[in-house]
C-alpha positions in Angstrom: -29.2 41.9 40.5 -29.6 38.2 40.5 -30.7 36.7 37.1 -30.6 33.7 34.8 -29.1 34.1 31.3 -30.4 31.5 28.9 -29.8 30.4 25.2 -31.5 27.9 23.1 -30.7 26.4 19.7 -33.2 24.9 17.3 -33.0 22.1 14.8 -34.9 24.0 12.1 -37.1 27.1 11.6 -39.8 25.8 13.9 -39.2 27.6 17.2 -40.5 24.5 19.0 -37.6 22.4 17.7 -35.2 23.0 20.6 -32.1 21.0 20.2 -30.0 22.6 23.0 -30.7 24.6 26.1 -28.1 26.2 28.4 -28.3 28.7 31.2 -26.2 30.4 33.8 -27.4 31.7 37.1 -25.8 34.8 38.6 -26.2 35.9 42.2 -24.4 38.9 43.6 -22.3 39.2 40.5 -21.0 35.6 40.7 -21.9 32.5 38.7 -23.9 30.2 41.1 -25.0 27.5 38.6 -24.3 26.5 35.0 -26.4 24.0 33.1 -26.5 22.9 29.5 -28.1 19.9 27.7 -28.5 18.7 24.2 -32.2 18.0 23.6 -33.8 15.5 21.1 -36.4 17.7 19.3 -38.1 14.8 17.7 -37.9 16.8 14.5 -35.7 17.1 11.4 -32.5 19.2 11.3 -32.2 21.9 8.7 -28.9 22.5 7.0 -29.1 26.2 7.8 -29.5 25.7 11.5 -26.8 23.0 11.6 -24.4 25.5 9.9 -25.1 28.0 12.8 -24.7 25.7 15.8 -23.0 22.5 14.4 -25.5 20.3 16.2 -26.7 17.3 14.2 -29.4 14.7 14.5 -26.7 12.1 15.5 -25.6 14.4 18.3 -29.0 14.4 20.0 -30.4 11.0 19.2 -29.8 9.7 22.7 -30.4 13.1 24.4 -33.4 13.8 26.7 -36.6 15.1 25.1 -37.9 18.5 26.3 -40.4 17.1 28.8 -37.5 15.3 30.5 -35.8 18.6 31.3 -38.9 20.7 31.8 -39.1 20.4 35.6 -35.5 21.4 36.0 -36.0 24.4 33.6 -39.3 25.4 35.3 -37.7 25.3 38.8 -34.8 27.5 37.8 -36.5 29.9 35.3 -39.4 30.7 37.7 -37.0 31.8 40.5 -35.1 34.4 38.5 -35.5 37.2 36.0 -34.5 35.6 32.7 -32.1 37.4 30.4 -32.0 36.6 26.7 -30.8 38.3 23.5 -33.9 38.9 21.4 -37.3 37.2 21.9 -36.1 34.0 20.3 -35.3 32.1 23.4 -38.5 33.0 25.3 -40.7 32.2 22.3 -38.9 28.9 21.7 -39.4 27.7 25.2 -43.0 28.8 25.2 -43.8 27.1 21.9 -42.0 23.9 23.0 -44.1 23.8 26.1 -47.2 24.1 23.8 -45.9 21.4 21.5 -45.7 19.0 24.5 -48.9 20.2 26.3 -46.9 21.5 29.2 -47.9 24.7 31.1 -45.8 27.7 30.0 -43.2 28.8 32.4 -44.1 31.9 34.3 -41.3 34.4 34.8 -40.0 37.9 33.9 -37.8 38.3 30.8 -35.2 41.0 29.9 -34.4 41.1 26.2 -30.8 42.5 26.0 -31.2 43.5 22.3 -34.3 45.6 23.2 -32.5 47.2 26.2 -29.5 48.1 24.0 -31.7 49.6 21.3 -33.6 51.7 23.8 -30.5 52.9 25.7 -28.1 53.7 23.0 -29.0 55.5 19.8 -26.2 53.8 17.8 -27.9 50.4 18.3 -31.5 51.6 17.7 -31.7 50.4 14.1 -29.0 47.7 14.0 -29.6 44.0 13.5 -29.6 41.4 16.3 -25.9 41.3 16.6 -25.8 45.0 17.6 -22.4 45.4 15.9 -20.8 48.8 16.7 -18.0 50.4 14.7 -16.1 53.5 15.8 
């Protein structure tokens, strides 16, 4: 199966405050393309979020804003099934599109957390990390 695995980080609790996006495209089980960029969210950075991803306002001040990477994202995301861990990445991208008045990116998503919870009983009621202990 060919797919695109994506991850985003946000500057604060607003899901439209993307400060980093990265994706990897897999075709026939091999990495075809890797891409990552810091993004200037034009928003404040919360201490809690910084403690998770270690990205600061200073890191992104000269980085592109979301509309500058939108075309590249759209071209890649619309051509693959997108895989993310929880709904966070999908919702963040959609809300950031709304923030800038851009059309939402039309594609199919697979949520790996949801898949794991439905396939394995031991993960059905676990948190997002899906930690498993023997």
